N, C-alpha and C positions, 0 to 999 in steps of 0.2 A: 712863186708859191702856188702850188695847184690847190683850189679851195675844196675841201671836203664836202661830201655829200650828206654825212651825218656825224654827230660827235654827241658825247655824253657829258652831262653835267648833273652833279649829284644823284647820279644812277637814273636820270631821265634822259631820254633819246631826243635829241633835237634835229630836225631836217633842215638842210641848206638848200634854198631855191635859188637858182640864177635866173633872172628876167631880163628882158631888154631895158625896160624902163619902168620906173616906180610911178605909181598913179598920183602920188602927191607932188606938187611941184618943188623943185630943189632937193628932193630926198634921194639919196644914194642907196639906202637900205633901211631896213626894220627889222625888229624882232617881235615876234607874237608870243609873249610868255605863257599865255594859256594853251596855244595850240603846239608850242614849242617848235616854232618854224622862224629861221632866220632867211631873210629874203635880201639879196644883193643884187643890184642893177648893173648892166655892162655898158648902158649908155645913159647920157643925160636927157631927162625928159624935158629940158628947157631948150637945149640946142642940138639935140640929137647925136653930139660928139661921142665917139667910143671911148669909154675910160680906159687908161692905161693900166696894165696888169698891177702895177704897185697901188693903183688908187682902189681897184677892186679888192685887192688884198687888205687894204687899210679900212676899207668899208666893213669887210669880213670880220675883222678884229674889232673894230668899232662896236658893232652889233653884239659880238661874242662879250665884250666888256660890259654892255648893258645887261646882258643875260647873267653874267658871273654876279655883278653887283645887286641885282634884283633878286637873284638866288640866296645871297648872303643877308637880304634885307637891310643893305647899306643905303644910308641916306643921299649917297651921292649917284644912285642908280640911274637917275635921270637927268644928271647935271651935264649938259652937252659939253661945256668947256672942259671939264675934268675928264669925261669919257674920250673926248677926242685926243686930248694930251697924253693919256694913259695908252689909248690903242695906238697912237702914232709910235710910241716908244716901243711897245709890244710887237708891232709889226717890223719896226727896224731890227729888234732882236731876231725874230723868226727868219727874215729874209738875208740876215747877215750871218747866222750860226753857222759855224764849221762843224760837221759831224765827222 
């Protein structure tokens, strides 16, 4: 999957930034709800290993899931276990969909 540069959520434009490494140890991505920016890393900030395409895609959908749930004012917006499990399934659908 090619990572988008921008997307709209509730008529608000989010920008997607690809970075080499995230500043926080162990993080692969983040969403800034105020600035409407999704940031996704391409390398581990712990080992320097480059992430596989599927890992980058999974991280993108993980952060988008946070953004969607936050936008919906859903109580699970910051529940990492739920967001990860949901995003993994979403990523699978997007990457296996036949158009």
